[in-house]
C-alpha positions as CSV (number, residue, x, y, z in Angstrom):
1,X,0.0,0.0,0.0
2,X,3.0,2.2,0.4
3,X,3.3,2.3,-3.3
4,X,-0.1,3.8,-3.7
5,X,0.1,6.3,-0.9
6,X,2.5,9.3,-1.5
7,X,4.7,10.7,1.2
8,X,4.1,13.9,3.0
9,X,7.1,15.7,1.4
10,X,6.0,14.8,-2.1
11,X,2.5,16.2,-1.4
12,X,4.0,19.5,0.0
13,X,6.4,20.0,-2.9
14,X,3.8,19.0,-5.5
15,X,1.3,21.4,-3.9
16,X,4.0,24.2,-3.7
17,X,4.9,23.7,-7.4
18,X,1.3,23.7,-8.4
19,X,0.7,26.9,-6.5
20,X,3.7,28.5,-8.1
21,X,2.6,27.4,-11.6
22,X,-0.9,28.5,-10.8
23,X,0.4,31.9,-9.7
24,X,2.6,32.3,-12.8
25,X,-0.2,31.2,-15.1
26,X,-2.5,33.7,-13.4
27,X,0.1,36.5,-13.5
28,X,1.2,36.0,-17.1
29,X,-1.0,33.6,-19.1
30,X,-4.5,33.6,-17.5
31,X,-5.4,37.0,-18.9
32,X,-4.1,36.1,-22.4
33,X,-6.0,32.8,-22.3
34,X,-9.2,34.5,-21.1
35,X,-8.8,37.3,-23.7
36,X,-8.4,34.8,-26.5
37,X,-11.4,32.8,-25.2
38,X,-13.4,36.0,-25.1
39,X,-12.3,37.0,-28.5
40,X,-13.2,33.5,-29.8
41,X,-16.6,33.8,-28.2
42,X,-17.1,37.3,-29.7
43,X,-16.0,36.1,-33.2
44,X,-18.4,33.1,-32.9
45,X,-21.3,35.4,-31.8
46,X,-20.5,37.8,-34.7
47,X,-20.4,34.9,-37.1
48,X,-23.8,33.7,-35.8
49,X,-25.2,37.2,-36.1
50,X,-23.7,37.5,-39.7
51,X,-25.3,34.1,-40.5
52,X,-28.6,35.3,-39.2
53,X,-28.4,38.5,-41.2
54,X,-27.4,36.5,-44.3
55,X,-30.4,34.2,-43.7
56,X,-32.7,37.3,-43.3
57,X,-31.3,38.8,-46.5
58,X,-31.7,35.6,-48.3
59,X,-35.3,35.4,-47.2
60,X,-35.8,39.0,-48.3
61,X,-34.1,38.3,-51.6
62,X,-36.3,35.2,-52.1
63,X,-39.4,37.3,-51.4
64,X,-38.2,40.0,-53.9
65,X,-37.4,37.3,-56.5
66,X,-40.9,35.9,-56.0
67,X,-42.4,39.4,-56.4
68,X,-40.3,39.9,-59.5
69,X,-41.4,36.6,-60.9
70,X,-45.0,37.4,-60.3
71,X,-44.5,40.8,-62.0
72,X,-42.7,39.2,-64.9
73,X,-45.5,36.7,-65.3
74,X,-48.1,39.4,-65.2
75,X,-46.2,41.4,-67.8
76,X,-45.8,38.3,-70.0
77,X,-49.6,37.6,-69.8
78,X,-50.3,41.3,-70.6
79,X,-47.9,41.1,-73.6
80,X,-49.6,37.9,-74.8
81,X,-53.0,39.5,-74.5
82,X,-51.9,42.6,-76.3
83,X,-50.2,40.5,-79.0
84,X,-53.4,38.5,-79.5
85,X,-55.5,41.6,-79.6
86,X,-53.1,43.1,-82.1
87,X,-53.1,40.0,-84.2
88,X,-57.0,39.8,-84.1
89,X,-57.2,43.5,-85.1
90,X,-54.7,43.0,-88.0
91,X,-56.6,39.9,-89.2
92,X,-59.9,41.9,-89.0
93,X,-58.4,44.8,-90.9
94,X,-56.9,42.5,-93.5
95,X,-60.3,40.8,-94.0
96,X,-62.0,44.2,-94.3
97,X,-59.5,45.4,-96.8
98,X,-59.8,42.1,-98.8
99,X,-63.6,42.4,-98.8
100,X,-63.4,46.0,-99.9
101,X,-60.9,45.1,-102.6
102,X,-63.1,42.3,-103.8
103,X,-66.1,44.6,-103.9
104,X,-64.1,47.1,-105.8
105,X,-62.9,44.5,-108.3
106,X,-66.5,43.1,-108.7
107,X,-67.8,46.6,-109.3
108,X,-65.1,47.4,-111.8
109,X,-65.8,44.1,-113.6
110,X,-69.5,44.9,-113.7
111,X,-68.8,48.3,-115.1
112,X,-66.4,46.8,-117.7
113,X,-69.1,44.3,-118.7
114,X,-71.7,46.9,-118.9
115,X,-69.5,49.2,-121.0
116,X,-68.6,46.3,-123.4
117,X,-72.3,45.3,-123.6
118,X,-73.2,48.9,-124.4
119,X,-70.4,49.1,-127.0
120,X,-71.6,45.8,-128.6
121,X,-75.2,47.0,-128.6
122,X,-74.1,50.3,-130.2
123,X,-72.2,48.3,-132.9
124,X,-75.2,46.1,-133.6
125,X,-77.4,49.2,-133.9
126,X,-74.9,50.8,-136.2
127,X,-74.8,47.6,-138.3
128,X,-78.6,47.4,-138.4
129,X,-78.8,51.0,-139.4
130,X,-76.2,50.6,-142.1
131,X,-78.1,47.5,-143.4
132,X,-81.4,49.3,-143.3
133,X,-79.9,52.2,-145.2
134,X,-78.3,49.9,-147.7
135,X,-81.6,48.1,-148.2
136,X,-83.5,51.3,-148.5
137,X,-81.0,52.6,-151.1
138,X,-81.4,49.4,-153.1
139,X,-85.1,49.6,-153.0
140,X,-85.2,53.2,-154.0
141,X,-82.8,52.6,-156.9
142,X,-85.0,50.0,-158.4
143,X,-88.0,52.2,-158.0
144,X,-90.3,49.4,-158.1
145,X,-94.0,50.2,-158.4
146,X,-95.3,46.9,-157.4
147,X,-95.5,46.2,-153.7
148,X,-95.1,42.4,-154.0
149,X,-92.1,42.9,-156.2
150,X,-90.6,45.2,-153.5
151,X,-91.2,42.6,-150.8
152,X,-89.6,39.9,-152.9
153,X,-86.6,42.1,-153.5
154,X,-86.3,42.8,-149.8
155,X,-86.5,39.1,-149.0
156,X,-83.8,38.3,-151.6
157,X,-81.5,41.0,-150.3
158,X,-82.1,39.8,-146.7
159,X,-80.9,36.3,-147.7
160,X,-77.8,37.8,-149.4
161,X,-76.8,39.9,-146.4
162,X,-74.4,38.4,-143.8
163,X,-75.6,39.1,-140.3
164,X,-72.9,38.8,-137.6
């Protein structure tokens, strides 16, 4: 048991050296150690505060991004509605222009047909008048006294004439 139980001198000297080391540590190192521990605690607290600020900023940025996305979506929808309205308006205008152009072309064609018809009728009338004059001239030249002879002559001339 003596091996396990230390002597009184050893206890005194060990206690004395412990107190000296404790005094020296307290005099020279304790303040430095406590200052470094305090500095470490402060840096950890600042890092935690910075992390909390960063988390708050991230949340704020996320909210701002969501708001921007909503605004962009609303603008996109508005642009799509405007583009559709513009396209519908352009299509409607094009249809109206096409209808007006078709009406103008139809009217012009009808006028052209009417003019050609009138020209053809005028030409036919002129030909009939010329034929009638020619026939009258021939009848008068022969100066026929007999009515039946005049009718036969007119019929013969009518057969000879070419009617177009």
